[in-house]
C-alpha positions in Angstrom: 0.0 0.0 0.0 1.3 3.5 -0.8 2.2 5.6 2.2 -0.2 8.5 2.9 2.7 11.0 2.9 3.6 10.2 -0.7 2.4 12.7 -3.4 2.8 13.2 -7.1 3.4 16.6 -8.7 2.7 16.7 -12.4 4.4 19.6 -14.2 2.1 20.7 -17.0 2.9 24.4 -17.5 4.7 24.2 -20.8 3.3 25.5 -24.1 4.7 22.9 -26.4 5.6 25.6 -29.0 7.5 23.0 -31.2 4.1 21.4 -31.8 2.6 24.4 -33.4 0.1 24.8 -35.0 -1.6 21.9 -33.3 -0.4 23.0 -29.8 -1.8 26.4 -28.7 -2.0 28.2 -25.4 -5.4 26.8 -24.6 -4.8 23.4 -26.1 -1.1 22.8 -25.4 1.0 19.7 -26.1 0.2 18.0 -22.8 -3.5 17.8 -23.5 -3.1 16.5 -27.1 -3.7 12.9 -28.1 -0.3 12.0 -29.5 -0.4 8.2 -29.1 -3.7 6.4 -28.5 -7.0 7.7 -27.3 -5.8 9.4 -24.1 -3.9 12.7 -24.0 -0.4 12.9 -22.8 -1.4 14.2 -19.4 -4.2 11.6 -19.1 -1.5 8.9 -19.8 0.7 10.4 -17.1 -2.2 10.1 -14.6 -2.9 6.6 -15.8 0.7 5.6 -15.0 0.5 7.0 -11.5 -3.0 5.7 -10.5 -1.8 2.2 -9.4 0.6 3.9 -7.0 -1.3 6.9 -5.7 -4.9 8.0 -5.3 -6.0 11.1 -7.1 -6.4 13.1 -3.9 -2.6 12.9 -3.5 -1.9 14.0 -7.1 -1.3 17.6 -7.8 -0.9 19.4 -11.2 0.9 22.7 -11.8 0.0 24.3 -15.1 -0.8 27.7 -16.5 -4.0 29.8 -16.7 -4.6 29.1 -20.3 -4.8 25.3 -20.1 -6.0 24.8 -16.5 -9.6 24.5 -17.5 -8.9 21.9 -20.1 -6.8 19.8 -17.7 -9.6 20.0 -15.1 -11.9 18.6 -17.7 -9.6 15.9 -18.8 -8.7 14.8 -15.3 -12.0 14.6 -13.4 -10.6 12.3 -10.8 -8.2 14.9 -9.5 -9.8 17.5 -7.2 -10.0 20.8 -9.1 -8.3 22.7 -6.2 -5.3 20.5 -6.8 -4.9 21.7 -10.4 -3.0 25.0 -9.9 -2.2 27.7 -12.5 1.1 29.4 -11.9 0.8 33.2 -12.1 3.8 33.3 -14.5 6.1 30.9 -16.2 9.3 30.6 -14.2 10.7 27.2 -15.3 10.9 24.1 -13.2 12.9 25.2 -10.1 10.3 27.7 -8.8 7.5 25.4 -9.9 8.7 22.5 -7.8 9.5 24.9 -5.0 5.9 26.1 -5.0 4.7 22.6 -4.9 7.0 21.8 -2.0 5.8 24.8 -0.1 2.1 23.8 -0.6 2.6 20.2 0.3 4.7 21.0 3.4 2.0 23.4 4.6 -0.5 20.4 4.4 1.8 17.6 5.5 5.1 18.1 7.4 6.3 14.6 6.2 5.4 15.1 2.5 7.5 13.2 0.0 7.0 14.3 -3.5 7.6 12.7 -6.9 7.8 15.1 -9.8 6.6 14.0 -13.2 6.5 15.7 -16.6 3.0 15.8 -18.1 4.0 15.3 -21.7 6.1 12.1 -22.0 5.3 8.8 -23.5 6.2 5.5 -21.7 5.1 2.4 -23.6 6.1 0.0 -20.9 4.6 1.5 -17.8 4.7 -1.5 -15.6 8.5 -1.6 -15.8 8.6 2.1 -15.1 6.3 1.9 -12.0 8.4 -0.9 -10.5 11.1 1.7 -9.7 8.8 4.4 -8.4 8.2 2.8 -5.0 11.9 2.4 -4.1 12.5 5.9 -5.4 9.9 7.3 -2.9 11.6 5.2 -0.1 15.0 6.6 -1.0 13.6 10.1 -0.9 12.0 9.5 2.5 15.6 9.0 3.8 16.4 12.5 2.7 18.1 11.7 -0.6 17.7 13.5 -3.8 16.5 10.9 -6.3 16.5 10.9 -10.1 15.4 8.4 -12.8 17.7 7.5 -15.7 16.4 5.8 -18.8 18.6 3.4 -20.7 19.5 5.1 -24.0 18.5 3.4 -27.2 20.6 5.5 -29.5 23.3 8.2 -29.2 20.8 11.1 -28.7 22.3 14.6 -28.7 19.1 16.3 -27.5 18.9 14.9 -24.0 20.9 15.4 -20.9 22.6 12.3 -19.4 23.1 10.9 -15.9 26.4 9.3 -15.2 26.2 6.3 -12.9 29.1 4.1 -11.6 30.4 1.6 -14.2 28.6 -1.7 -13.9 25.2 -0.2 -13.0 22.4 -2.7 -13.4 19.2 -1.5 -15.0 16.0 -2.1 -13.0 17.9 -2.6 -9.7 15.7 -1.8 -6.7 18.8 -0.4 -4.9 19.6 3.3 -5.5 23.0 4.0 -7.1 25.0 7.1 -6.5 24.9 9.7 -9.3 28.5 10.7 -10.3 27.4 13.7 -12.2 25.0 15.2 -14.7 26.1 15.6 -18.3 24.8 18.3 -20.7 23.4 17.6 -24.1 26.5 16.1 -25.9 27.7 16.2 -29.4 27.2 13.1 -31.5 30.6 11.5 -30.9 30.3 12.1 -27.1 26.8 10.6 -27.2 28.2 7.5 -29.0 30.8 7.1 -26.3 28.1 7.4 -23.6 26.1 4.7 -25.3 29.1 2.3 -25.6 30.2 2.9 -22.0 26.9 1.5 -20.7 26.6 3.6 -17.5 25.3 6.9 -19.0 21.5 7.1 -18.9 19.0 9.7 -20.3 17.7 12.1 -17.8 14.0 11.5 -17.8 13.1 14.6 -15.8 11.5 12.5 -13.0 12.7 13.5 -9.5 11.9 12.6 -5.8 12.4 14.6 -2.6 11.1 15.2 0.8 9.4 18.5 0.5 11.4 20.0 3.4 14.7 18.7 1.8 13.9 20.3 -1.5 13.2 23.7 0.2 16.4 23.4 2.1 18.3 22.9 -1.2 16.4 25.8 -2.6 17.5 28.1 0.2 21.1 27.0 -0.3 21.2 27.3 -4.1 18.4 29.7 -5.1 18.1 32.0 -2.1 15.9 34.8 -3.6 13.3 32.4 -4.9 13.4 30.4 -1.7 12.8 33.6 0.3 9.9 34.6 -1.9 8.2 31.2 -1.6 8.8 31.2 2.2 7.0 34.5 2.5 3.8 32.8 1.3 1.1 31.9 3.8 -0.2 28.3 4.1 -2.0 27.0 1.0 -5.5 27.2 2.5 -5.0 30.7 3.8 -7.5 33.4 2.5 -4.7 35.5 1.0 -2.6 32.8 -0.5 -3.4 33.5 -4.1 -3.0 37.3 -3.8 0.4 36.9 -2.2 1.4 34.3 -4.8 0.5 36.5 -7.7 2.7 39.3 -6.2 5.7 37.1 -5.3 5.9 34.4 -8.0 6.8 36.6 -11.0 9.8 37.8 -9.1 11.2 34.2 -8.7 14.3 33.3 -10.7 13.6 31.8 -14.1 15.7 28.7 -14.1 15.4 24.9 -14.4 15.8 22.6 -11.4 18.6 20.8 -13.2 20.8 23.9 -13.3 19.6 25.4 -10.0 19.6 22.4 -7.7 20.5 19.0 -9.2 23.9 19.8 -10.5 24.9 21.3 -7.2 23.2 19.0 -4.7 25.0 16.4 -2.7 23.6 13.0 -1.8 22.0 12.5 -5.2 21.1 8.9 -6.1 19.2 7.4 -8.9 17.5 4.4 -10.4 18.2 3.1 -13.9 15.5 1.7 -16.0 15.9 -0.7 -18.9 14.2 0.1 -22.2 10.8 1.3 -21.1 10.2 2.9 -24.5 10.4 6.4 -23.1 10.1 9.4 -25.3 9.9 13.0 -24.3 7.9 13.8 -27.5 10.0 16.9 -28.1 9.1 17.6 -31.7 7.0 16.4 -34.6 9.8 14.1 -35.5 9.2 12.2 -32.2 5.5 11.7 -33.2 6.6 10.4 -36.6 8.9 7.9 -34.9 6.2 6.7 -32.4 3.4 6.0 -34.9 3.1 3.1 -37.4 4.8 3.9 -40.8 4.2 2.5 -44.2 6.9 0.7 -46.2 8.3 4.0 -47.3 8.4 5.5 -43.8 5.4 7.7 -44.2 2.9 8.4 -41.4 -0.6 9.6 -42.1 -3.0 10.8 -39.4 -5.6 11.6 -42.0 -6.4 10.7 -45.6 -3.1 10.9 -47.6 -1.7 9.6 -50.9 2.0 9.2 -51.2 3.6 8.9 -54.6 7.4 8.5 -54.8 7.5 10.1 -51.3 9.4 8.9 -48.3 9.7 9.5 -44.6 6.9 12.1 -44.4 4.4 12.9 -41.6 0.9 14.2 -42.5 -1.7 15.5 -39.9 -4.6 17.2 -41.6 -8.2 16.6 -40.5 -11.0 16.7 -43.0 -9.1 16.7 -46.2 -7.0 14.5 -48.5 -3.3 15.4 -48.7 -1.4 14.1 -51.7 2.4 14.2 -51.6 4.3 13.6 -54.9 8.1 13.2 -55.1 8.9 14.7 -51.7 10.9 13.3 -48.8 11.1 14.0 -45.0 8.3 16.6 -44.7 6.1 17.5 -41.8 2.7 18.6 -42.9 0.3 19.8 -40.1 -2.9 21.5 -41.1 -5.4 23.2 -38.7 -8.4 25.4 -39.6 -6.3 28.6 -39.3 -2.7 27.6 -39.9 -0.6 25.2 -42.0 2.9 24.0 -41.2 5.1 22.5 -43.9 8.6 21.8 -42.6 11.7 19.8 -43.5 12.0 17.1 -40.8 15.6 18.2 -40.1 14.3 21.7 -39.2 11.4 20.8 -36.8 13.3 21.8 -33.7 13.0 25.4 -35.0 9.2 25.4 -35.1 9.2 27.3 -31.8 10.9 30.1 -33.6 7.8 30.6 -35.7 5.8 31.0 -32.5 8.2 33.7 -31.3 7.7 35.5 -34.6 4.0 35.3 -34.2 4.3 36.7 -30.7 6.4 39.6 -32.0 3.7 40.3 -34.6 1.0 40.3 -32.0 -0.8 37.4 -33.6 -2.5 36.2 -30.5 -5.2 34.6 -32.7 -2.6 32.0 -33.8 -1.0 31.4 -30.4 
């Protein structure tokens, strides 16, 4: 049985700009159905439900998508789906969650989970979550590493001691965190066998995290400490005043790379994917013999490696290769698959032009 002081915090505040034009402020990546009939955030909840009841699952998101998340997750009490007053990256987000949980439960142990990942072998993944919570109970900072399947240059890596055994229920020391490598370095990591992808899944006692925050991000820690208890009448007014002044920084840079007593659990191949771009969706879905993926009616003639997502119309591709085609009622994206990491730049240009109707 799960302990009553174990909580899950689902981080769902991102906008998913690299999934434009399908991802918008009010219908962001985490609430999209990327794989199967459940959205990414619904799948995140599904993975956690065997471990934790919904009343101990919290979601931190933004004001644009909160209403849709409440609709998609009716099991989670609406008061536990919180909209951050401003986007301040993951360190302040987790700090806010820790402050809230600690005000409700002085023994709170929190697992932190991204809302927008795909894990196609959830049972193997869940097997490590219970020992991860137990390690966090002992005051350790706990991370989850995913066994790499290829020399990926877009992920950060966790370096474990040589000889690390995937799926071991005993926590292993983390030697250090490695930034996104170049291709040759990533190949070396893969061949060495003790470098794992950083899945962005973390565990702490709430009081331990806030202690780390005070040590490494003092201004943000002071602002969060100034907040009243979560159920206080003036909590939201005080949060709206304080939160935008928090430092805008990820928990990896602010805390994890500086913390001591960091341990981790290494998974085997759980078919994890952070679904970071349209390319990832192309790789996740069934392809025809020429590598094409169609999420609508499509005809492919002498065309290879393409992805088509266009509702309500036929798309015909003739003599083209490696294109991403995403059509919505008010915007059409056509991109070379080698350029899809830059889709977010289009969103920035639309912001500069004041095109809120397309955001």
